[in-house]
C-alpha positions as CSV (number, residue, x, y, z in Angstrom):
1,M,0.0,0.0,0.0
2,S,1.2,3.5,-0.8
3,A,0.2,6.1,1.8
4,K,-2.6,8.4,0.7
5,T,-3.0,12.1,1.4
6,I,-6.5,12.7,2.9
7,L,-8.2,16.0,3.4
8,M,-10.5,16.4,6.4
9,L,-13.0,19.3,6.4
10,C,-13.5,20.4,10.0
11,G,-15.4,23.2,11.8
12,D,-16.3,24.3,15.3
13,F,-18.7,21.9,17.0
14,A,-17.9,19.1,14.7
15,E,-18.7,15.8,16.5
16,D,-15.6,15.0,18.7
17,Y,-15.4,11.2,18.0
18,E,-16.2,11.8,14.3
19,T,-13.2,14.1,14.1
20,M,-10.6,12.6,16.5
21,V,-11.1,8.9,15.8
22,P,-10.8,8.9,12.0
23,F,-8.0,11.5,12.1
24,Q,-6.0,9.2,14.4
25,A,-7.0,5.9,12.9
26,L,-6.1,6.9,9.3
27,K,-2.8,8.3,10.5
28,A,-2.1,5.1,12.5
29,V,-2.2,3.0,9.4
30,G,0.2,5.3,7.6
31,H,-1.9,7.8,5.7
32,R,-1.4,11.6,5.9
33,V,-4.4,13.5,7.1
34,D,-4.7,17.2,6.7
35,A,-7.4,18.6,9.0
36,V,-8.5,22.1,7.9
37,C,-11.2,24.6,8.7
38,P,-12.2,27.8,6.8
39,D,-10.6,30.9,8.2
40,K,-8.1,28.9,10.3
41,Q,-4.4,28.1,10.0
42,A,-2.3,25.1,11.0
43,G,-1.9,25.2,14.7
44,D,-5.3,26.8,15.4
45,S,-7.9,24.6,17.0
46,I,-11.7,24.0,16.8
47,A,-14.1,23.2,19.6
48,T,-15.7,19.8,19.3
49,A,-18.9,18.5,20.8
50,I,-19.7,15.0,22.0
51,H,-23.1,13.7,20.8
52,D,-24.5,10.9,22.8
53,F,-27.5,8.6,22.5
54,E,-29.1,8.4,26.0
55,G,-32.7,7.4,25.2
56,D,-34.0,10.8,24.3
57,Q,-35.8,11.7,21.0
58,T,-32.5,13.0,19.7
59,Y,-28.8,13.0,20.8
60,T,-27.5,15.1,23.6
61,E,-24.6,17.4,23.2
62,K,-21.7,17.9,25.6
63,P,-18.4,19.9,25.3
64,G,-15.7,17.9,23.6
65,H,-12.0,18.5,23.2
66,R,-10.1,21.2,21.5
67,F,-8.9,19.7,18.2
68,A,-5.7,21.1,16.7
69,L,-5.7,21.6,13.0
70,N,-2.5,20.5,11.2
71,A,-3.0,22.4,7.9
72,S,-4.2,25.7,6.7
73,F,-7.5,26.0,4.7
74,A,-6.1,28.8,2.5
75,D,-3.4,26.4,1.2
76,V,-5.8,23.6,0.2
77,D,-5.5,22.5,-3.4
78,P,-8.0,19.6,-3.6
79,A,-6.1,18.2,-6.7
80,R,-3.2,17.3,-4.3
81,Y,-5.4,15.0,-2.2
82,D,-6.4,11.4,-2.8
83,A,-9.5,11.3,-0.6
84,L,-11.9,13.4,1.6
85,V,-13.4,12.9,5.0
86,I,-16.3,14.9,6.3
87,P,-17.1,14.5,10.0
88,G,-20.6,15.2,11.3
89,G,-21.8,17.3,14.2
90,R,-23.0,20.9,13.8
91,A,-20.1,22.0,11.6
92,P,-21.6,20.9,8.3
93,E,-24.7,23.0,8.7
94,Y,-22.6,26.2,8.4
95,L,-19.6,24.9,6.4
96,R,-22.1,24.3,3.5
97,L,-22.5,28.0,3.3
98,D,-18.9,28.5,2.2
99,D,-18.5,28.4,-1.6
100,R,-14.9,27.2,-1.4
101,V,-15.9,24.2,0.8
102,I,-18.6,23.3,-1.7
103,D,-16.1,23.5,-4.6
104,I,-13.7,21.3,-2.7
105,V,-16.4,18.7,-2.1
106,R,-17.4,18.8,-5.8
107,H,-13.8,18.2,-6.9
108,F,-13.6,14.9,-5.1
109,F,-16.8,13.6,-6.8
110,A,-15.9,15.0,-10.2
111,A,-12.5,13.2,-9.9
112,D,-14.1,10.0,-8.5
113,K,-11.9,10.1,-5.5
114,P,-12.9,8.3,-2.2
115,V,-15.1,10.4,0.1
116,A,-16.3,9.5,3.6
117,A,-19.2,11.3,5.2
118,V,-20.5,10.6,8.7
119,C,-23.7,11.7,10.4
120,H,-24.5,15.4,9.5
121,G,-21.7,15.3,6.9
122,A,-24.4,14.5,4.4
123,Q,-25.5,18.1,4.7
124,L,-22.3,19.2,2.9
125,L,-22.9,16.5,0.2
126,A,-26.5,17.7,-0.3
127,A,-25.5,21.3,-0.6
128,A,-22.7,20.4,-3.1
129,G,-25.3,18.7,-5.3
130,V,-23.4,15.4,-5.4
131,L,-26.1,13.0,-4.1
132,E,-28.4,12.7,-7.2
133,G,-29.3,9.0,-7.6
134,R,-26.8,7.9,-4.9
135,R,-27.5,5.9,-1.8
136,C,-26.2,7.8,1.3
137,S,-26.5,7.2,5.0
138,A,-26.6,10.0,7.6
139,Y,-28.0,10.8,11.0
140,P,-31.8,10.2,10.5
141,A,-32.6,13.9,11.0
142,C,-30.7,14.5,7.7
143,R,-32.9,12.1,5.7
144,P,-35.0,15.0,4.2
145,E,-31.8,16.8,3.0
146,V,-30.5,13.6,1.4
147,E,-33.8,13.0,-0.4
148,L,-34.3,16.7,-1.4
149,A,-30.9,16.6,-3.0
150,G,-32.0,13.6,-5.1
151,G,-30.2,11.0,-3.0
152,R,-31.6,7.7,-1.7
153,Y,-31.4,7.6,2.0
154,A,-29.8,4.4,3.3
155,D,-31.7,3.6,6.5
156,I,-29.1,1.3,8.2
157,A,-28.2,0.5,11.8
158,V,-26.3,3.2,13.7
159,D,-23.2,1.0,13.8
160,D,-23.3,0.2,10.0
161,A,-22.0,1.9,6.9
162,I,-22.6,1.8,3.2
163,T,-20.4,2.2,0.2
164,E,-21.7,3.3,-3.2
165,G,-19.2,4.1,-5.8
166,N,-16.6,6.5,-4.3
167,L,-18.8,7.4,-1.3
168,V,-18.7,5.7,2.1
169,S,-21.4,7.0,4.5
170,A,-22.5,6.2,8.0
171,P,-25.2,7.4,10.4
172,A,-23.0,8.3,13.4
173,W,-19.8,7.6,15.4
174,P,-20.9,4.0,16.5
175,A,-20.2,3.1,12.9
176,H,-16.5,3.9,12.9
177,P,-15.3,0.3,12.6
178,A,-17.6,-0.2,9.6
179,W,-17.0,3.0,7.7
180,I,-13.3,3.2,8.4
181,G,-12.9,-0.4,7.2
182,Q,-14.9,0.3,4.0
183,F,-13.0,3.6,3.4
184,L,-9.7,1.8,3.8
185,T,-10.8,-0.7,1.2
186,L,-11.6,2.2,-1.2
187,L,-8.1,3.7,-0.5
188,G,-6.5,0.3,-1.3
189,T,-5.2,-0.1,2.2
190,R,-4.5,-3.7,3.2
191,I,-3.9,-4.6,6.8
192,T,-2.5,-8.0,7.5
193,H,-2.0,-9.9,10.7
194,Q,1.0,-12.2,11.2
């Protein structure tokens, strides 16, 4: 396997686990991950939020960690990246208002590069207009956005993921083992045990 260079689009109040875990897991298997946020530089940080499922009608939200960005958004050239990761949480609801973010997302689909979107990450995909005819999972509250964007909502278990073409999607952080495994397959990453 050759190491891939992966772009992660972040923002304040992204879901903590959906930011930290993929960032660390993808780096642990040898990939380079550049975590960026509009209007922020390498070394700046974002606030994250922990979304938990405690039996209420929706998730609860608690303060997460400060997550240090390791690359500058202004320097992003999407052509230099092999893949894209979009964490969920509240960040996608306002990141989708940034024209450059939308252009970056569209680049990965136009070039048929691997993309992973978790939870509310589907909001960015819907805003970028890349879901037409495509199956996509997301947090259930995002189902209307997936469908209004012409996508087919994949109603799967919270710990499951789905791959269609270059897109891996999952409903929430309990699906990390499933979506990260499927994403690694798209990246051509093989992990062997001796």
